[in-house]
Backbone as a chain_set.jsonl record, in Angstrom:
{"seq": "ARALASLVRVETVTGRKHQVRRHLAMIAHPVAGDRMYATEAIRDDTLRAIPRQMLHAEILRFPRPEDPAQMLVVKASPPDDFTVAMRRLGLHRAKSRAGQP", "coords": {"N": [[98.791, 35.505, 106.867], [96.262, 33.311, 107.968], [96.651, 30.047, 109.234], [95.276, 27.085, 107.794], [95.181, 24.629, 108.995], [96.664, 22.558, 111.562], [99.259, 20.334, 112.426], [99.187, 18.09, 114.944], [100.47, 16.39, 117.831], [99.068, 14.051, 119.855], [98.776, 12.566, 122.97], [97.156, 9.937, 124.402], [95.557, 8.501, 127.287], [93.675, 6.508, 127.464], [93.318, 5.827, 124.822], [91.11, 6.331, 123.288], [89.478, 7.151, 120.374], [87.283, 8.858, 119.954], [87.444, 10.531, 122.167], [89.682, 12.181, 121.651], [88.777, 13.492, 119.345], [86.491, 14.875, 120.314], [87.508, 16.523, 122.39], [89.36, 18.17, 120.997], [87.604, 19.464, 119.246], [86.092, 20.877, 121.101], [87.801, 22.917, 121.857], [87.804, 24.452, 119.644], [89.317, 23.431, 117.531], [88.858, 21.3, 115.51], [89.265, 17.887, 114.315], [90.544, 17.384, 111.11], [88.427, 16.421, 108.463], [86.501, 15.317, 110.074], [83.284, 14.654, 110.213], [81.319, 14.77, 112.134], [82.014, 16.57, 114.243], [83.24, 18.74, 113.007], [81.814, 20.152, 111.073], [80.683, 22.795, 111.103], [82.924, 24.375, 111.585], [84.707, 23.947, 109.491], [85.227, 25.52, 106.621], [86.763, 25.888, 104.441], [87.551, 24.805, 101.157], [89.637, 22.972, 100.631], [89.932, 21.664, 103.082], [87.349, 20.641, 103.366], [87.324, 18.744, 101.369], [88.639, 16.545, 102.335], [88.339, 13.139, 102.833], [88.01, 11.547, 105.138], [88.361, 11.141, 108.735], [91.238, 12.663, 109.887], [93.027, 11.137, 111.642], [95.671, 9.387, 113.105], [97.255, 6.642, 114.486], [100.333, 6.666, 115.355], [102.086, 5.428, 117.089], [101.591, 2.672, 119.171], [101.269, 1.438, 122.419], [101.273, -1.239, 124.629], [100.77, -3.633, 127.292], [102.565, -6.698, 127.013], [100.934, -9.686, 126.122], [101.943, -12.191, 126.963], [103.765, -11.475, 128.883], [103.034, -9.229, 130.982], [104.611, -7.341, 132.296], [106.332, -6.334, 130.485], [106.405, -4.009, 127.765], [104.731, -3.876, 124.658], [105.496, -2.391, 121.665], [104.205, -0.81, 118.897], [104.727, 0.577, 115.762], [103.705, 2.785, 113.148], [103.8, 4.262, 109.973], [102.211, 7.232, 108.665], [99.273, 6.712, 106.641], [98.98, 6.773, 103.009], [96.884, 8.551, 102.125], [96.665, 10.291, 104.245], [99.182, 11.498, 104.267], [99.087, 12.79, 101.779], [96.985, 14.6, 102.255], [98.176, 16.16, 104.287], [100.272, 17.314, 102.825], [98.828, 18.836, 100.925], [97.734, 20.709, 102.616], [99.928, 22.045, 103.391], [101.424, 21.121, 105.52], [104.014, 19.805, 107.571], [105.781, 17.119, 108.984], [107.325, 17.438, 112.068], [110.69, 16.973, 113.123], [111.502, 14.328, 115.335], [111.857, 14.849, 118.846], [114.662, 14.463, 121.06], [114.65, 11.324, 122.532], [112.009, 11.005, 121.96], [109.735, 9.166, 119.936]], "CA": [[97.644, 34.659, 106.566], [95.937, 32.339, 109.013], [96.813, 28.649, 108.822], [94.046, 26.308, 107.697], [95.237, 23.448, 109.855], [97.913, 22.289, 112.266], [99.542, 18.932, 112.703], [99.455, 17.987, 116.373], [100.696, 15.07, 118.411], [98.238, 13.903, 121.048], [99.002, 11.314, 123.686], [95.988, 9.608, 125.211], [95.724, 7.472, 128.304], [92.757, 5.408, 127.163], [93.364, 5.48, 123.413], [89.784, 6.482, 122.696], [89.463, 8.078, 119.246], [86.237, 9.855, 120.162], [87.93, 11.463, 123.187], [90.539, 13.136, 120.962], [87.917, 14.287, 118.469], [85.613, 15.745, 121.087], [88.289, 17.532, 123.098], [89.879, 19.147, 120.043], [86.467, 20.257, 118.773], [85.674, 21.767, 122.19], [88.675, 24.091, 121.886], [87.687, 25.045, 118.3], [90.341, 22.889, 116.639], [88.383, 19.957, 115.179], [90.071, 17.011, 113.466], [90.197, 17.506, 109.694], [87.66, 15.292, 107.947], [85.532, 14.832, 111.07], [81.965, 15.147, 109.805], [80.459, 14.952, 113.297], [82.379, 17.724, 115.059], [83.901, 19.824, 112.291], [81.013, 20.669, 109.964], [80.555, 24.252, 111.166], [84.23, 25.02, 111.629], [85.472, 23.784, 108.265], [84.601, 26.196, 105.491], [87.715, 25.876, 103.342], [87.334, 23.687, 100.225], [90.697, 21.971, 100.798], [89.587, 20.873, 104.263], [86.091, 19.925, 103.113], [87.573, 17.64, 100.432], [89.259, 15.41, 103.026], [87.265, 12.145, 102.883], [87.868, 10.814, 106.406], [89.027, 11.772, 109.876], [92.69, 12.609, 109.782], [93.63, 10.635, 112.873], [96.566, 8.264, 112.837], [98.001, 6.158, 115.652], [101.705, 6.411, 114.912], [102.694, 4.495, 118.046], [100.712, 2.036, 120.159], [102.012, 0.734, 123.47], [100.423, -1.972, 125.552], [101.487, -4.75, 127.929], [102.629, -7.946, 126.244], [100.028, -10.685, 126.705], [102.682, -13.269, 127.614], [104.521, -10.911, 129.994], [102.5, -7.882, 131.179], [105.621, -6.425, 132.819], [107.014, -5.761, 129.325], [105.521, -3.303, 126.84], [104.825, -4.124, 123.228], [105.402, -1.108, 120.978], [103.934, -0.97, 117.464], [104.838, 1.868, 115.077], [103.213, 2.783, 111.775], [103.845, 5.543, 109.269], [100.879, 7.659, 108.218], [98.875, 6.163, 105.351], [99.17, 7.673, 101.875], [95.898, 9.637, 102.049], [97.018, 11.226, 105.322], [100.345, 12.229, 103.784], [98.612, 13.666, 100.703], [96.226, 15.689, 102.884], [99.142, 17.034, 104.959], [100.987, 18.061, 101.792], [97.898, 19.829, 100.369], [97.525, 21.747, 103.625], [101.206, 22.686, 103.682], [101.913, 20.661, 106.822], [105.194, 18.941, 107.543], [106.047, 16.488, 110.271], [108.534, 17.916, 112.729], [111.63, 15.947, 113.547], [111.271, 13.892, 116.712], [112.769, 15.352, 119.859], [115.47, 13.404, 121.688], [113.876, 10.468, 123.428], [110.649, 10.851, 121.431], [109.725, 8.363, 118.719]], "C": [[97.475, 33.617, 107.665], [96.074, 30.92, 108.464], [95.459, 27.955, 108.784], [94.013, 25.188, 108.722], [96.596, 23.362, 110.524], [98.047, 20.792, 112.444], [99.932, 18.854, 114.17], [99.701, 16.533, 116.773], [99.923, 15.034, 119.718], [98.56, 12.557, 121.681], [97.807, 11.068, 124.591], [96.334, 8.536, 126.233], [94.888, 6.257, 127.941], [92.81, 4.966, 125.714], [92.025, 5.603, 122.71], [89.785, 7.552, 121.611], [88.452, 9.2, 119.468], [86.69, 10.916, 121.155], [88.789, 12.55, 122.531], [89.685, 14.058, 120.109], [87.109, 15.304, 119.252], [86.392, 16.864, 121.782], [88.859, 18.58, 122.146], [88.76, 20.033, 119.501], [86.03, 21.268, 119.838], [86.555, 23.015, 122.29], [88.783, 24.73, 120.5], [88.812, 24.649, 117.355], [89.954, 21.456, 116.249], [89.348, 19.2, 114.271], [89.598, 17.178, 112.026], [89.475, 16.243, 109.239], [86.624, 14.747, 108.905], [84.165, 15.438, 110.769], [81.028, 15.375, 111.001], [80.745, 16.271, 114.012], [82.889, 18.925, 114.268], [83.055, 20.495, 111.215], [80.893, 22.186, 109.967], [81.913, 24.937, 111.002], [84.97, 24.969, 110.292], [84.715, 24.387, 107.088], [85.507, 26.179, 104.261], [87.52, 24.63, 102.472], [88.388, 22.592, 100.364], [90.387, 21.067, 101.988], [88.318, 20.066, 104.04], [86.298, 18.697, 102.229], [88.199, 16.415, 101.101], [88.169, 14.378, 103.32], [87.053, 11.429, 104.221], [88.557, 11.588, 107.507], [90.532, 11.589, 109.747], [93.305, 12.329, 111.145], [94.509, 9.448, 112.504], [97.312, 7.9, 114.116], [99.397, 5.76, 115.181], [102.399, 5.377, 115.797], [101.619, 3.975, 118.994], [101.595, 1.299, 121.153], [101.008, 0.024, 124.367], [101.201, -3.139, 126.136], [101.456, -6.002, 127.047], [101.725, -8.983, 126.906], [100.778, -11.78, 127.474], [103.496, -12.792, 128.815], [104.092, -9.46, 130.201], [103.499, -6.866, 131.749], [106.4, -5.749, 131.685], [105.994, -5.11, 128.401], [105.796, -3.734, 125.398], [104.597, -2.779, 122.553], [105.249, -1.379, 119.487], [103.966, 0.418, 116.844], [104.337, 1.728, 113.644], [103.314, 4.185, 111.189], [102.433, 5.943, 108.859], [100.542, 7.043, 106.858], [98.982, 7.224, 104.253], [98.167, 8.82, 101.85], [96.152, 10.7, 103.118], [98.174, 12.112, 104.863], [99.956, 13.207, 102.682], [97.856, 14.853, 101.289], [97.17, 16.66, 103.582], [99.867, 17.911, 103.938], [100.093, 19.167, 101.21], [97.666, 20.99, 101.33], [98.816, 22.469, 104.007], [101.787, 22.301, 105.024], [103.094, 19.721, 106.645], [105.397, 18.37, 108.927], [107.357, 17.016, 110.82], [109.429, 16.733, 113.062], [111.347, 15.588, 114.988], [112.304, 14.517, 117.643], [113.544, 14.183, 120.444], [114.607, 12.621, 122.666], [112.446, 10.259, 122.968], [110.722, 10.002, 120.162], [109.428, 9.212, 117.498]], "O": [[98.455, 33.112, 108.213], [95.65, 30.642, 107.343], [94.601, 28.201, 109.631], [92.957, 24.842, 109.25], [97.555, 24.011, 110.104], [97.055, 20.078, 112.594], [100.902, 19.484, 114.591], [99.21, 15.595, 116.144], [100.108, 15.891, 120.583], [98.608, 11.534, 120.998], [97.484, 11.894, 125.445], [97.281, 7.769, 126.059], [95.331, 5.118, 128.088], [92.394, 3.852, 125.394], [91.834, 5.028, 121.638], [90.059, 8.72, 121.885], [88.744, 10.364, 119.194], [86.349, 12.088, 120.998], [88.623, 13.73, 122.842], [89.854, 15.276, 120.149], [87.056, 16.476, 118.88], [85.973, 18.021, 121.759], [88.84, 19.769, 122.465], [88.96, 21.234, 119.317], [85.643, 22.389, 119.508], [86.098, 24.057, 122.76], [89.734, 25.458, 120.216], [89.213, 25.426, 116.488], [90.646, 20.506, 116.617], [90.145, 19.803, 113.552], [88.4, 17.123, 111.749], [89.87, 15.132, 109.591], [85.928, 13.789, 108.569], [83.93, 16.614, 111.049], [80.043, 16.103, 110.879], [79.818, 17.007, 114.35], [82.963, 20.027, 114.813], [83.571, 21.354, 110.499], [80.995, 22.804, 108.907], [82.015, 25.971, 110.342], [85.772, 25.854, 109.995], [83.711, 23.847, 106.625], [85.042, 26.434, 103.15], [87.345, 23.528, 102.993], [88.071, 21.41, 100.229], [90.558, 19.85, 101.912], [88.226, 18.922, 104.485], [85.547, 17.727, 102.32], [88.277, 15.352, 100.484], [87.182, 14.697, 103.982], [86.028, 10.776, 104.416], [89.252, 12.571, 107.25], [91.02, 10.481, 109.524], [94.003, 13.165, 111.719], [94.128, 8.609, 111.687], [97.928, 8.758, 114.748], [99.607, 4.658, 114.675], [103.19, 4.562, 115.323], [100.838, 4.748, 119.549], [102.549, 0.621, 120.771], [100.02, 0.614, 124.807], [102.184, -3.587, 125.546], [100.442, -6.313, 126.422], [101.754, -9.138, 128.127], [100.307, -12.243, 128.512], [103.877, -13.594, 129.667], [104.718, -8.551, 129.655], [103.255, -5.661, 131.688], [107.047, -4.722, 131.893], [104.868, -5.588, 128.265], [106.942, -3.926, 124.992], [103.61, -2.101, 122.838], [106.059, -2.086, 118.887], [103.311, 1.335, 117.338], [104.519, 0.69, 113.008], [102.956, 5.169, 111.837], [101.558, 5.087, 108.721], [101.425, 6.871, 106.018], [99.065, 8.419, 104.535], [98.552, 9.958, 101.582], [95.875, 11.879, 102.9], [98.146, 13.328, 105.05], [100.447, 14.335, 102.656], [98.063, 15.99, 100.864], [96.982, 17.872, 103.48], [100.053, 19.107, 104.161], [100.543, 20.297, 101.023], [97.43, 22.12, 100.903], [98.809, 23.383, 104.833], [102.558, 23.061, 105.61], [103.157, 18.947, 105.69], [105.205, 19.06, 109.928], [108.373, 17.04, 110.124], [108.949, 15.616, 113.259], [110.988, 16.455, 115.784], [113.468, 14.69, 117.279], [113.116, 13.035, 120.331], [113.924, 13.195, 123.514], [111.736, 9.421, 123.525], [111.679, 10.117, 119.397], [109.382, 8.693, 116.382]]}, "num_chains": 1, "name": "protein.A"}
């Protein structure tokens, strides 16, 4: 059976949400819940029921304002609705690789 969805990790240079959405849609893998780019591609009821774009910034890195030579790293777990959607789609987060957050 073909998978409905995949959980992917994307690293951006600019951090632009639209960039991720557009590029994934261009390769026929739109972001779940994306009403702009995924309307044609998503025909499954489970995917259609997702109320918002399933994008989550797990880690943000940027220069510290007081010392730009140092990086400030902020981490956040996926919100509950993201976790529920992943579970409904049968997706599981892979363990981090060595050196990866």
